[in-house]
C-alpha positions, -999 to 999 in steps of 0.1 A, spaced: 112 364 -482 75 356 -483 53 360 -452 34 329 -444 1 332 -425 -2 310 -394 -33 291 -385 -41 318 -359 -38 346 -385 -63 327 -407 -87 321 -378 -85 358 -369 -93 368 -405 -122 343 -405 -135 358 -372 -132 393 -387 -152 384 -418 -178 365 -399 -182 395 -374 -185 420 -403 -211 398 -420 -230 394 -388 -231 432 -383 -241 436 -419 -270 411 -416 -281 429 -384 -282 462 -403 -301 446 -431 -328 433 -407 -332 469 -395 -334 483 -430 -360 457 -441 -381 465 -410 -382 502 -419 -391 494 -455 -419 470 -446 -433 493 -419 -433 522 -443 -451 503 -470 -477 490 -445 -482 525 -433 -488 538 -469 -513 510 -475 -532 517 -443 -532 555 -452 -545 547 -487 -573 526 -472 -582 554 -447 -582 580 -475 -605 558 -497 -630 553 -469 -629 589 -456 -638 602 -491 -671 582 -494 -699 605 -504 -736 597 -503 -745 580 -535 -709 572 -544 -701 540 -563 -696 516 -534 -685 488 -557 -654 507 -569 -645 516 -533 -649 480 -521 -628 466 -550 -601 492 -543 -602 484 -506 -600 446 -513 -571 451 -537 -552 472 -511 -560 446 -484 -549 417 -506 -516 435 -515 -510 442 -478 -517 406 -469 -492 392 -495 -467 419 -486 -469 412 -449 -468 374 -454 -436 379 -476 -422 401 -447 -427 372 -423 -408 347 -445 -380 372 -455 -375 382 -419 -373 346 -407 -348 338 -435 -327 369 -427 -326 360 -391 -313 325 -399 -284 340 -419 -278 364 -390 -276 334 -365 -253 315 -390 -228 343 -392 -228 347 -354 -222 309 -351 -193 312 -376 -177 339 -355 -182 320 -323 -166 289 -338 -136 309 -350 -133 324 -315 -133 290 -299 -105 277 -322 -84 308 -319 -59 299 -292 -26 317 -288 0 305 -263 -26 279 -250 -51 307 -242 -83 316 -258 -80 352 -270 -115 362 -281 -148 357 -264 -172 383 -278 -196 357 -292 -193 333 -262 -226 343 -245 -257 362 -255 -262 397 -241 -287 386 -214 -261 361 -200 -231 385 -199 -219 396 -166 -207 430 -179 -240 448 -178 -274 441 -163 -303 435 -187 -339 439 -176 -365 413 -183 -380 435 -211 -346 439 -228 -343 401 -230 -370 397 -256 -351 395 -289 -358 422 -314 -363 394 -340 -392 381 -320 -408 416 -317 -405 422 -354 -418 388 -363 -448 393 -340 -455 426 -357 -453 410 -391 -477 383 -381 -501 408 -366 -501 429 -397 -506 397 -418 -536 388 -397 -550 423 -399 -547 424 -437 -564 390 -439 -593 402 -418 -597 434 -438 -595 414 -471 -621 389 -460 -643 418 -447 -642 436 -481 -647 404 -500 -679 398 -481 -694 433 -488 
């Protein structure tokens, strides 16, 4: 005899997949953050090393061109980070919405059985969340990416004007 899946079984499987993809997207946001911060740190270090090694009578043109190239790469890289982060967060929200919809539809014996995605963390009654913890990590990372983009733009313009 063949087992047939019920609508509830399918909704539960859909919820599991959406939850796993949501968690995976969350991990990817963290990994991208670490990679982008590392590259920006390397670029800033390279810029610092170049400018700390200036000797009297050194070829300033080469140093300025190298600094401009590093700043330009940092600018493009940080701008790409902004777009990639924003796109990744949209996928993250999409997977969360999929899980929430599956939760809302999963009713067993006229009772809703799952509610993990019903409310955001700061609106849950289970724990108290301070005002500082309510700022989404996404916003903090995006602000950092924008600040680095602006910093690289300023340094690139500065070195182009030398």
